N, C-alpha and C positions, 0 to 999 in steps of 0.2 A: 504493500500499500504506499502511495506516495506521502511524503511528509506533510504536504498541504491538507490532505484528506485527513490524516491523523489529527493534525492540529484543529481542523475544523470539528471534528467527533470529540475532541477533548473539550472544546468550548461549549458544545451542545451537552455534553455530559455534566460540565460544571454548571450551567443554567438550569439543568435539571435538579441540581442539588447534590450531585456526587462530590466527595472529598477528593482532594489530590491523590493521596494513596490509592483509592479506588480507581480514579481515572487511569493512572499509571499502570496499575494491575491489568485493567480491562484492555489496555492499548498495547501492553508489552514494551512500555518505555520506562526510563528511569523517574523516580519521583520530581528530581530536580527539572527534568524535561518538562514533565505534565505542569509542574508548577510555574515555570516560565510561560509556557502557552496559555495558562489560564489566570495568572496573576491579575490581569486587569478585569476579570469577570467577577462581580460580587455575588456570592451565595444568595439564592433567594431567601425571603424571610419565612421561616417555617414556625409553627406555634411553638415547637421544642426550642428553637434558637431565640425566639422573643422571650420566651420564659427564663431561659438561662441568662440573658441580658438583663431582665428585670430584677433578678434575685439579687 
């Protein structure tokens, strides 16, 4: 798979709420690579994340 395709998949997974380690595992890349690809993408607010921030 081409690097641009992997990067696009990584961004889509992040937008869906996946963690960086999960993205790296799914795509077969290093966590550092996955982080570099998605660091500009904020995680969507989930009820669990909102609750953790409020505590």
